[in-house]
One Martini backbone bead per residue (centre of mass of N, CA, C, O) as a GRO file, in nm:
protein
  485
    1MET     BB    1  11.026   7.076   9.841
    2GLU     BB    2  10.704   6.961   9.711
    3TRP     BB    3  10.494   6.877   9.452
    4THR     BB    4  10.233   6.814   9.611
    5LYS     BB    5  10.231   7.118   9.710
    6LEU     BB    6  10.313   7.304   9.469
    7LEU     BB    7  10.038   7.171   9.318
    8SER     BB    8   9.810   7.301   9.451
    9LEU     BB    9   9.434   7.272   9.434
   10ASP     BB   10   9.363   7.469   9.619
   11THR     BB   11   9.136   7.726   9.740
   12GLN     BB   12   9.008   8.008   9.879
   13VAL     BB   13   8.741   7.901   9.748
   14GLU     BB   14   8.495   7.702   9.716
   15ARG     BB   15   8.381   7.528   9.466
   16GLU     BB   16   8.140   7.471   9.266
   17GLN     BB   17   7.927   7.228   9.219
   18GLU     BB   18   7.885   6.988   8.997
   19PRO     BB   19   7.723   6.796   8.820
   20ASP     BB   20   7.741   6.454   8.823
   21ILE     BB   21   7.768   6.406   8.507
   22PHE     BB   22   8.066   6.538   8.487
   23ILE     BB   23   8.234   6.286   8.564
   24ARG     BB   24   8.245   6.180   8.260
   25TYR     BB   25   8.393   6.483   8.210
   26PRO     BB   26   8.695   6.548   8.279
   27ILE     BB   27   8.829   6.843   8.445
   28SER     BB   28   9.075   7.004   8.552
   29ASP     BB   29   9.163   7.246   8.773
   30LEU     BB   30   9.361   7.390   8.574
   31GLU     BB   31   9.159   7.418   8.340
   32LYS     BB   32   8.972   7.599   8.509
   33ASP     BB   33   9.168   7.823   8.542
   34TYR     BB   34   9.205   7.888   8.243
   35GLU     BB   35   8.908   7.957   8.187
   36SER     BB   36   8.877   8.190   8.401
   37ILE     BB   37   9.090   8.373   8.283
   38ILE     BB   38   8.976   8.413   7.994
   39SER     BB   39   8.690   8.526   8.125
   40SER     BB   40   8.816   8.767   8.244
   41ALA     BB   41   8.829   9.109   8.266
   42ALA     BB   42   9.129   9.156   8.337
   43PHE     BB   43   9.237   9.005   8.087
   44ARG     BB   44   9.088   9.163   7.860
   45ARG     BB   45   9.220   9.448   7.926
   46LEU     BB   46   9.505   9.384   7.794
   47GLN     BB   47   9.428   9.474   7.496
   48ASP     BB   48   9.451   9.797   7.631
   49LYS     BB   49   9.768   9.760   7.699
   50THR     BB   50  10.082   9.836   7.740
   51GLN     BB   51  10.397   9.726   7.648
   52VAL     BB   52  10.571   9.980   7.488
   53PHE     BB   53  10.344  10.142   7.312
   54PRO     BB   54  10.173  10.406   7.374
   55LEU     BB   55   9.885  10.457   7.210
   56ASP     BB   56   9.889  10.269   6.970
   57LYS     BB   57   9.755  10.240   6.629
   58SER     BB   58   9.874   9.978   6.575
   59ASP     BB   59   9.810   9.620   6.493
   60PHE     BB   60  10.106   9.493   6.533
   61VAL     BB   61  10.163   9.552   6.809
   62ARG     BB   62  10.196   9.475   7.121
   63THR     BB   63  10.021   9.379   7.390
   64ARG     BB   64   9.955   9.253   7.692
   65LEU     BB   65   9.799   9.017   7.573
   66THR     BB   66   9.995   8.904   7.359
   67HIS     BB   67  10.230   8.879   7.551
   68SER     BB   68  10.092   8.677   7.750
   69ILE     BB   69  10.052   8.452   7.543
   70GLU     BB   70  10.352   8.414   7.482
   71VAL     BB   71  10.442   8.349   7.770
   72SER     BB   72  10.256   8.104   7.806
   73THR     BB   73  10.381   7.934   7.579
   74ILE     BB   74  10.674   7.930   7.678
   75ALA     BB   75  10.619   7.818   7.961
   76ARG     BB   76  10.495   7.554   7.871
   77GLN     BB   77  10.742   7.452   7.712
   78LEU     BB   78  10.933   7.450   7.956
   79GLY     BB   79  10.771   7.240   8.115
   80ILE     BB   80  10.821   7.015   7.907
   81MET     BB   81  11.136   7.021   7.898
   82ILE     BB   82  11.182   6.954   8.217
   83THR     BB   83  10.986   6.674   8.215
   84ARG     BB   84  11.058   6.534   7.893
   85ASN     BB   85  11.339   6.482   7.864
   86ILE     BB   86  11.646   6.292   7.722
   87THR     BB   87  11.844   6.364   7.944
   88PRO     BB   88  12.061   6.341   8.218
   89TYR     BB   89  11.886   6.585   8.372
   90LEU     BB   90  11.655   6.425   8.441
   91GLN     BB   91  11.442   6.394   8.686
   92GLU     BB   92  11.315   6.142   8.873
   93VAL     BB   93  11.032   6.273   8.939
   94PHE     BB   94  10.959   6.277   8.610
   95ARG     BB   95  10.957   5.978   8.599
   96ASN     BB   96  10.670   5.825   8.561
   97ASN     BB   97  10.496   6.119   8.628
   98SER     BB   98  10.212   6.233   8.504
   99GLU     BB   99  10.095   6.434   8.710
  100VAL     BB  100  10.333   6.632   8.704
  101THR     BB  101  10.390   6.656   8.389
  102ASP     BB  102  10.097   6.769   8.332
  103GLU     BB  103  10.077   7.021   8.538
  104ILE     BB  104  10.313   7.215   8.491
  105PRO     BB  105  10.244   7.340   8.207
  106VAL     BB  106   9.962   7.451   8.293
  107MET     BB  107  10.055   7.632   8.524
  108LEU     BB  108  10.239   7.808   8.344
  109SER     BB  109  10.023   7.902   8.150
  110CYS     BB  110   9.854   8.056   8.358
  111ALA     BB  111  10.076   8.246   8.464
  112GLY     BB  112  10.140   8.382   8.191
  113LEU     BB  113   9.861   8.519   8.155
  114LEU     BB  114   9.887   8.678   8.459
  115HIS     BB  115  10.165   8.839   8.507
  116ASP     BB  116  10.021   9.141   8.402
  117ILE     BB  117   9.743   9.205   8.557
  118GLY     BB  118   9.870   9.453   8.749
  119ASN     BB  119   9.907   9.647   8.530
  120PRO     BB  120   9.897   9.948   8.432
  121PRO     BB  121   9.870  10.188   8.241
  122PHE     BB  122  10.144  10.234   8.030
  123GLY     BB  123  10.292  10.031   8.172
  124HIS     BB  124  10.570  10.059   8.371
  125PHE     BB  125  10.535  10.367   8.384
  126GLY     BB  126  10.278  10.361   8.559
  127GLU     BB  127  10.416  10.267   8.817
  128VAL     BB  128  10.608  10.505   8.850
  129VAL     BB  129  10.394  10.730   8.874
  130ILE     BB  130  10.250  10.630   9.127
  131GLY     BB  131  10.498  10.628   9.315
  132GLU     BB  132  10.579  10.929   9.271
  133TRP     BB  133  10.325  11.055   9.377
  134PHE     BB  134  10.355  10.962   9.670
  135ARG     BB  135  10.635  11.076   9.730
  136LYS     BB  136  10.548  11.369   9.686
  137GLU     BB  137  10.297  11.387   9.880
  138PHE     BB  138  10.447  11.307  10.149
  139GLN     BB  139  10.592  11.609  10.122
  140ASN     BB  140  10.317  11.739  10.150
  141LYS     BB  141  10.178  11.953  10.384
  142ASN     BB  142   9.866  11.916  10.262
  143PHE     BB  143   9.885  11.601  10.312
  144LYS     BB  144   9.607  11.528  10.508
  145TYR     BB  145   9.479  11.364  10.820
  146LYS     BB  146   9.335  11.514  11.062
  147GLY     BB  147   9.606  11.718  11.068
  148LYS     BB  148   9.791  11.491  10.959
  149PRO     BB  149  10.032  11.357  10.805
  150VAL     BB  150  10.005  11.087  10.613
  151ALA     BB  151  10.299  10.974  10.658
  152LYS     BB  152  10.223  10.951  10.985
  153VAL     BB  153   9.974  10.759  10.976
  154LEU     BB  154  10.121  10.551  10.835
  155LYS     BB  155  10.274  10.281  10.796
  156GLU     BB  156  10.565  10.195  10.661
  157GLN     BB  157  10.461   9.970  10.467
  158MET     BB  158  10.234  10.130  10.342
  159LYS     BB  159  10.409  10.354  10.226
  160MET     BB  160  10.599  10.168  10.057
  161ASP     BB  161  10.386  10.049   9.875
  162LEU     BB  162  10.309  10.323   9.736
  163GLU     BB  163  10.603  10.419   9.649
  164ASN     BB  164  10.631  10.097   9.520
  165PHE     BB  165  10.455  10.037   9.298
  166GLU     BB  166  10.344   9.697   9.192
  167GLY     BB  167  10.230   9.470   8.961
  168ASN     BB  168  10.284   9.205   9.112
  169ALA     BB  169  10.126   9.280   9.369
  170GLN     BB  170   9.860   9.349   9.219
  171ALA     BB  171   9.799   9.067   9.118
  172LEU     BB  172   9.756   8.938   9.395
  173ARG     BB  173   9.530   9.130   9.477
  174ILE     BB  174   9.324   9.059   9.260
  175LEU     BB  175   9.337   8.735   9.335
  176SER     BB  176   9.225   8.795   9.648
  177LYS     BB  177   8.922   8.901   9.633
  178VAL     BB  178   8.743   8.641   9.662
  179LYS     BB  179   8.749   8.634   9.986
  180ASN     BB  180   8.570   8.896  10.029
  181ASN     BB  181   8.363   8.804   9.773
  182GLN     BB  182   8.203   8.505   9.724
  183GLU     BB  183   7.960   8.621   9.529
  184GLY     BB  184   8.133   8.682   9.316
  185TYR     BB  185   8.351   8.699   8.994
  186ASP     BB  186   8.618   8.605   9.078
  187VAL     BB  187   8.915   8.466   9.058
  188ASN     BB  188   8.964   8.106   9.153
  189LEU     BB  189   9.260   7.994   9.237
  190THR     BB  190   9.507   7.800   9.270
  191TYR     BB  191   9.784   7.795   9.467
  192GLY     BB  192   9.994   7.717   9.256
  193VAL     BB  193   9.940   7.954   9.064
  194LEU     BB  194   9.971   8.187   9.260
  195ASN     BB  195  10.272   8.122   9.336
  196THR     BB  196  10.382   8.151   9.036
  197LEU     BB  197  10.330   8.479   9.052
  198ILE     BB  198  10.549   8.514   9.284
  199LYS     BB  199  10.845   8.660   9.213
  200TYR     BB  200  10.845   8.839   9.500
  201PRO     BB  201  10.871   8.717   9.833
  202THR     BB  202  10.849   9.044   9.916
  203SER     BB  203  10.848   9.322  10.084
  204SER     BB  204  10.872   9.674  10.105
  205ILE     BB  205  11.089   9.630  10.361
  206GLY     BB  206  11.283   9.391  10.195
  207PHE     BB  207  11.372   9.517   9.943
  208ASN     BB  208  11.653   9.490   9.687
  209SER     BB  209  11.784   9.564   9.376
  210LYS     BB  210  12.100   9.468   9.481
  211ASP     BB  211  12.060   9.196   9.551
  212GLU     BB  212  12.179   8.871   9.505
  213ASP     BB  213  11.878   8.805   9.530
  214VAL     BB  214  11.623   8.802   9.301
  215LYS     BB  215  11.368   8.793   9.503
  216LYS     BB  216  11.456   9.108   9.621
  217HIS     BB  217  11.419   9.330   9.382
  218LYS     BB  218  11.111   9.324   9.467
  219LEU     BB  219  10.798   9.365   9.538
  220GLY     BB  220  10.521   9.108   9.591
  221TYR     BB  221  10.361   9.241   9.843
  222PHE     BB  222  10.120   9.366  10.032
  223TYR     BB  223   9.999   9.430  10.336
  224ALA     BB  224   9.701   9.344  10.256
  225GLU     BB  225   9.840   9.037  10.163
  226ARG     BB  226   9.967   8.881  10.410
  227ASN     BB  227   9.757   8.648  10.446
  228THR     BB  228   9.777   8.528  10.165
  229MET     BB  229  10.073   8.448  10.179
  230GLU     BB  230  10.041   8.255  10.414
  231LEU     BB  231   9.839   8.067  10.277
  232VAL     BB  232   9.986   7.992  10.012
  233CYS     BB  233  10.273   7.912  10.130
  234GLY     BB  234  10.162   7.699  10.321
  235ALA     BB  235  10.030   7.511  10.102
  236THR     BB  236  10.314   7.487   9.916
  237GLY     BB  237  10.591   7.512  10.092
  238THR     BB  238  10.716   7.840  10.074
  239LYS     BB  239  10.799   7.827  10.386
  240ASN     BB  240  11.091   7.939  10.587
  241GLY     BB  241  10.981   8.014  10.852
  242GLU     BB  242  10.990   8.367  10.804
  243GLU     BB  243  11.042   8.282  10.503
  244TYR     BB  244  11.007   8.337  10.170
  245ILE     BB  245  11.000   8.132   9.880
  246ARG     BB  246  11.046   8.026   9.576
  247HIS     BB  247  10.881   7.901   9.333
  248PRO     BB  248  11.011   7.707   9.090
  249LEU     BB  249  10.822   7.818   8.848
  250VAL     BB  250  10.913   8.114   8.849
  251TYR     BB  251  11.171   8.086   8.683
  252LEU     BB  252  11.020   8.010   8.417
  253MET     BB  253  10.824   8.246   8.395
  254GLU     BB  254  11.043   8.468   8.391
  255ALA     BB  255  11.194   8.363   8.142
  256ALA     BB  256  10.957   8.390   7.946
  257ASP     BB  257  10.936   8.696   7.974
  258ASP     BB  258  11.224   8.763   7.879
  259ILE     BB  259  11.204   8.634   7.598
  260ALA     BB  260  10.967   8.800   7.491
  261TYR     BB  261  11.088   9.081   7.541
  262ALA     BB  262  11.375   9.031   7.381
  263THR     BB  263  11.213   8.973   7.098
  264ALA     BB  264  10.926   9.085   7.026
  265ASP     BB  265  10.983   9.391   7.085
  266LEU     BB  266  11.199   9.420   6.865
  267GLU     BB  267  11.016   9.357   6.628
  268ASP     BB  268  10.834   9.603   6.666
  269ALA     BB  269  11.059   9.819   6.640
  270LEU     BB  270  11.137   9.749   6.351
  271LYS     BB  271  10.856   9.797   6.224
  272LYS     BB  272  10.879  10.113   6.337
  273ASN     BB  273  11.173  10.220   6.261
  274LEU     BB  274  11.391  10.245   6.513
  275PHE     BB  275  11.557  10.040   6.336
  276SER     BB  276  11.800   9.862   6.175
  277VAL     BB  277  11.961   9.581   6.097
  278ASP     BB  278  12.239   9.711   6.075
  279GLN     BB  279  12.234   9.847   6.352
  280PHE     BB  280  12.198   9.590   6.515
  281ILE     BB  281  12.454   9.442   6.425
  282GLU     BB  282  12.653   9.656   6.520
  283TYR     BB  283  12.570   9.640   6.816
  284PHE     BB  284  12.613   9.336   6.862
  285ASP     BB  285  12.913   9.330   6.788
  286ARG     BB  286  13.010   9.534   6.999
  287LYS     BB  287  12.912   9.371   7.250
  288THR     BB  288  13.061   9.106   7.187
  289SER     BB  289  13.354   9.228   7.206
  290GLU     BB  290  13.313   9.272   7.536
  291ILE     BB  291  13.341   8.979   7.592
  292ALA     BB  292  13.542   8.786   7.801
  293ASN     BB  293  13.420   8.513   7.760
  294PRO     BB  294  13.491   8.288   7.513
  295SER     BB  295  13.237   8.108   7.519
  296TYR     BB  296  13.018   8.325   7.512
  297LYS     BB  297  13.120   8.463   7.255
  298LYS     BB  298  13.084   8.229   7.059
  299TYR     BB  299  12.769   8.197   7.084
  300THR     BB  300  12.700   8.492   7.013
  301GLN     BB  301  12.832   8.494   6.732
  302GLU     BB  302  12.662   8.266   6.611
  303LEU     BB  303  12.398   8.416   6.627
  304ILE     BB  304  12.466   8.668   6.443
  305SER     BB  305  12.560   8.504   6.196
  306ASP     BB  306  12.282   8.401   6.120
  307LEU     BB  307  12.164   8.676   6.042
  308LYS     BB  308  12.366   8.750   5.822
  309LYS     BB  309  12.299   8.510   5.639
  310ARG     BB  310  12.001   8.580   5.592
  311ILE     BB  311  12.050   8.853   5.459
  312ASP     BB  312  12.224   8.748   5.222
  313GLU     BB  313  11.996   8.554   5.104
  314THR     BB  314  11.755   8.783   5.075
  315GLY     BB  315  11.843   9.055   5.084
  316SER     BB  316  11.792   9.377   5.067
  317GLY     BB  317  11.531   9.520   5.265
  318THR     BB  318  11.277   9.587   5.463
  319GLU     BB  319  11.104   9.325   5.434
  320SER     BB  320  11.334   9.113   5.426
  321ASP     BB  321  11.456   9.194   5.698
  322LEU     BB  322  11.209   9.128   5.871
  323VAL     BB  323  11.187   8.831   5.802
  324ALA     BB  324  11.470   8.751   5.894
  325PHE     BB  325  11.433   8.852   6.186
  326GLN     BB  326  11.193   8.674   6.266
  327LYS     BB  327  11.334   8.400   6.214
  328TRP     BB  328  11.567   8.453   6.408
  329MET     BB  329  11.392   8.481   6.664
  330GLU     BB  330  11.308   8.187   6.674
  331LEU     BB  331  11.592   8.082   6.728
  332VAL     BB  332  11.652   8.242   6.982
  333ARG     BB  333  11.426   8.127   7.155
  334LYS     BB  334  11.525   7.834   7.150
  335TRP     BB  335  11.802   7.885   7.289
  336LEU     BB  336  11.689   8.014   7.547
  337MET     BB  337  11.520   7.768   7.630
  338TYR     BB  338  11.749   7.569   7.648
  339VAL     BB  339  11.915   7.710   7.879
  340VAL     BB  340  11.688   7.711   8.086
  341SER     BB  341  11.643   7.404   8.109
  342TYR     BB  342  11.928   7.346   8.194
  343ARG     BB  343  11.950   7.519   8.452
  344PHE     BB  344  11.717   7.391   8.606
  345SER     BB  345  11.831   7.099   8.607
  346LYS     BB  346  12.116   7.162   8.726
  347ASN     BB  347  11.965   7.339   8.983
  348TYR     BB  348  11.738   7.180   9.124
  349ASP     BB  349  11.817   7.149   9.425
  350ASP     BB  350  11.846   7.452   9.490
  351ILE     BB  351  11.559   7.528   9.410
  352MET     BB  352  11.411   7.323   9.609
  353ASN     BB  353  11.577   7.466   9.863
  354GLY     BB  354  11.579   7.791   9.822
  355ILE     BB  355  11.906   7.886   9.714
  356PHE     BB  356  11.859   8.013   9.446
  357LYS     BB  357  11.973   8.350   9.315
  358GLN     BB  358  11.920   8.329   9.015
  359ASP     BB  359  11.876   8.306   8.697
  360MET     BB  360  11.835   8.103   8.397
  361PHE     BB  361  12.107   8.244   8.250
  362TYR     BB  362  12.317   8.158   8.436
  363GLU     BB  363  12.594   8.037   8.309
  364THR     BB  364  12.536   8.035   8.001
  365ASN     BB  365  12.572   8.051   7.660
  366HIS     BB  366  12.332   8.304   7.681
  367GLN     BB  367  12.389   8.527   7.892
  368GLU     BB  368  12.479   8.762   7.688
  369SER     BB  369  12.252   8.763   7.479
  370ILE     BB  370  12.020   8.868   7.663
  371LYS     BB  371  12.160   9.135   7.734
  372ILE     BB  372  12.178   9.248   7.446
  373LEU     BB  373  11.877   9.243   7.381
  374LYS     BB  374  11.791   9.429   7.613
  375GLY     BB  375  11.983   9.665   7.534
  376ALA     BB  376  11.842   9.732   7.262
  377MET     BB  377  11.598   9.872   7.390
  378ILE     BB  378  11.764  10.107   7.503
  379GLU     BB  379  11.913  10.197   7.243
  380PHE     BB  380  11.630  10.219   7.041
  381VAL     BB  381  11.358  10.280   7.223
  382TYR     BB  382  11.325  10.441   7.509
  383ASP     BB  383  11.459  10.721   7.367
  384ASN     BB  384  11.236  10.773   7.188
  385ASN     BB  385  11.044  11.039   7.107
  386GLU     BB  386  10.771  10.901   7.081
  387ILE     BB  387  10.773  10.764   7.361
  388LEU     BB  388  10.830  11.010   7.539
  389LYS     BB  389  10.570  11.163   7.469
  390LEU     BB  390  10.373  10.940   7.564
  391GLU     BB  391  10.478  10.930   7.857
  392LEU     BB  392  10.406  11.221   7.928
  393SER     BB  393  10.108  11.183   7.885
  394ALA     BB  394  10.073  10.955   8.091
  395LYS     BB  395  10.161  11.119   8.337
  396LYS     BB  396   9.937  11.329   8.326
  397ILE     BB  397   9.701  11.136   8.353
  398ILE     BB  398   9.768  10.983   8.618
  399SER     BB  399   9.822  11.227   8.801
  400ALA     BB  400   9.539  11.353   8.774
  401LEU     BB  401   9.382  11.110   8.887
  402MET     BB  402   9.523  11.107   9.160
  403ASP     BB  403   9.446  11.389   9.251
  404ASP     BB  404   9.142  11.333   9.257
  405PHE     BB  405   9.097  11.042   9.405
  406ILE     BB  406   9.268  11.052   9.661
  407TYR     BB  407   9.138  11.309   9.786
  408ALA     BB  408   8.847  11.191   9.777
  409ALA     BB  409   8.922  10.934   9.977
  410LEU     BB  410   9.000  11.041  10.257
  411TYR     BB  411   8.665  11.077  10.366
  412TRP     BB  412   8.555  10.829  10.271
  413ASP     BB  413   8.374  10.637  10.485
  414VAL     BB  414   8.366  10.855  10.713
  415GLU     BB  415   8.284  10.969  10.998
  416SER     BB  416   8.136  11.242  11.077
  417ASP     BB  417   8.244  11.584  11.159
  418ALA     BB  418   8.061  11.835  11.289
  419GLU     BB  419   8.311  12.026  11.396
  420ASN     BB  420   8.470  11.943  11.107
  421GLU     BB  421   8.451  12.008  10.775
  422GLU     BB  422   8.741  11.923  10.678
  423TYR     BB  423   8.659  11.602  10.758
  424GLN     BB  424   8.479  11.613  10.497
  425ILE     BB  425   8.316  11.526  10.227
  426SER     BB  426   8.262  11.649   9.932
  427LYS     BB  427   8.060  11.679   9.665
  428ALA     BB  428   8.275  11.642   9.449
  429ASP     BB  429   8.401  11.385   9.573
  430LYS     BB  430   8.147  11.211   9.560
  431LYS     BB  431   8.140  11.209   9.249
  432LEU     BB  432   8.407  11.071   9.209
  433ILE     BB  433   8.344  10.810   9.370
  434SER     BB  434   8.098  10.727   9.187
  435ILE     BB  435   8.285  10.640   8.945
  436ILE     BB  436   8.372  10.415   9.095
  437SER     BB  437   8.354  10.105   9.098
  438ALA     BB  438   8.168   9.901   9.300
  439ASN     BB  439   8.375   9.667   9.346
  440TYR     BB  440   8.593   9.842   9.488
  441LYS     BB  441   8.414   9.932   9.727
  442GLU     BB  442   8.350   9.645   9.825
  443ASP     BB  443   8.636   9.556   9.883
  444TYR     BB  444   8.685   9.762  10.102
  445ARG     BB  445   8.453   9.681  10.298
  446CYS     BB  446   8.557   9.384  10.338
  447ALA     BB  447   8.858   9.490  10.447
  448LYS     BB  448   8.775   9.642  10.675
  449THR     BB  449   8.866   9.794  10.982
  450GLU     BB  450   8.950   9.933  11.309
  451ASP     BB  451   9.178  10.081  11.156
  452GLU     BB  452   9.225  10.395  11.041
  453ALA     BB  453   9.494  10.374  10.885
  454GLU     BB  454   9.425  10.120  10.720
  455ASN     BB  455   9.176  10.241  10.580
  456LEU     BB  456   9.327  10.458  10.429
  457TYR     BB  457   9.504  10.263  10.272
  458LEU     BB  458   9.263  10.110  10.138
  459ARG     BB  459   9.159  10.359   9.983
  460PHE     BB  460   9.409  10.393   9.812
  461LEU     BB  461   9.387  10.108   9.687
  462MET     BB  462   9.119  10.157   9.552
  463VAL     BB  463   9.237  10.363   9.353
  464THR     BB  464   9.467  10.187   9.232
  465ASP     BB  465   9.279   9.973   9.131
  466TYR     BB  466   9.124  10.154   8.936
  467ILE     BB  467   9.363  10.273   8.771
  468SER     BB  468   9.520  10.002   8.705
  469GLY     BB  469   9.252   9.879   8.561
  470MET     BB  470   9.290  10.048   8.331
  471THR     BB  471   9.293  10.141   8.027
  472ASP     BB  472   9.432  10.349   7.816
  473SER     BB  473   9.170  10.468   7.695
  474TYR     BB  474   9.013  10.518   7.956
  475ALA     BB  475   9.214  10.706   8.090
  476LYS     BB  476   9.205  10.921   7.870
  477ASN     BB  477   8.896  10.976   7.870
  478ILE     BB  478   8.857  11.055   8.172
  479TYR     BB  479   9.054  11.286   8.169
  480GLN     BB  480   8.905  11.455   7.956
  481GLU     BB  481   8.633  11.476   8.103
  482LEU     BB  482   8.741  11.604   8.378
  483ASN     BB  483   8.894  11.847   8.184
  484GLY     BB  484   8.723  11.939   7.931
  485ILE     BB  485   8.841  11.790   7.643
   0.00000   0.00000   0.00000
């Protein structure tokens, strides 16, 4: 792979020409990407989407918006660290090459802002509910299209897309819409940024969560976006024969997401009193004692010792513990960023050749530290009764919306069958479809094909576009309205 291609500034649709006078005030294509992201409705909606705590009334905890801004900042800093460090690991391509070293941090910053744009309401749990809904309904003998079980109408990849609904694939889908309706106001990103968002360049029939190669752990694009994948990866040079390979900057963007998740979300949980600093230290010590590698254990122990020292210096107390924990988290983030930049530079050749299969924490001084931090979320947060109750509410909301809108979409925009009323859309279903925003229906019509099965699949995606695009509050409100609550 070559940076001249990887940083491709081409776009899906040609950008509108600016007045000639603007030549005097140059703004790069990537800065235009950043501006259009910030201005987009899909990005703004992240302010009311769950990061960890569904429907939380506190203004302290992170939302998807604030989380994405943090990921963007960390990703940008990682871009600077790998291109402008003064260590022996600095790659020759980054020396005295201002075009590359200037563009990489901005590209990462854009990707960080957008990395969760495809997530449905109520966080990752929302993805699970949508996938489970389809798995259940495909077994339902009454879920039919023109007398045939829907599961037998759809192609295998279409079915797998729906059963394994994934926010990463949905992000690419959202950002591919501009080619369908060029007169619309969808975000028109450069190919380099688009490719940096594709964490898993694998289809729903090729992914395996247990594969040794991290790029295959989830599906990264839907069947509907297969042509977009071909276009983007062809432009950036991330296609190797019949296989798509990871864009090098994906490793850094993913690491930035992991760092933000493993630190900031824990800070929110401490603020909500889901655990005490003493409980956290006890847990961290216990997990550190289980580390077999002496070197990894040493660095992990040094990390937790710093927190203990801060607590001793500030004295015990809820507020002082929180302050000490927050300051410690700043240090933790710095060390995690340090090892990420080291790993990227150390394995640069393998990454550029598309053969590196691990994440950026692999065999670094803090490989175990990041695992312990992530494990703390499982230990103290995810099984908390408050979150479990809210997730059950979220499941009821999303499942009910899927029940209504997917069945309503079965025969919408399908030529009427005068001989069989069963194959016609009902008046009630027409009213439900009328609630779906016009832009989603227009997207469907632009993508519509001559294949009846594919069109059914696209109508289902129209519904998942609509539901996954909802904010937490909107999903709750429309559920209440439709159910007379």
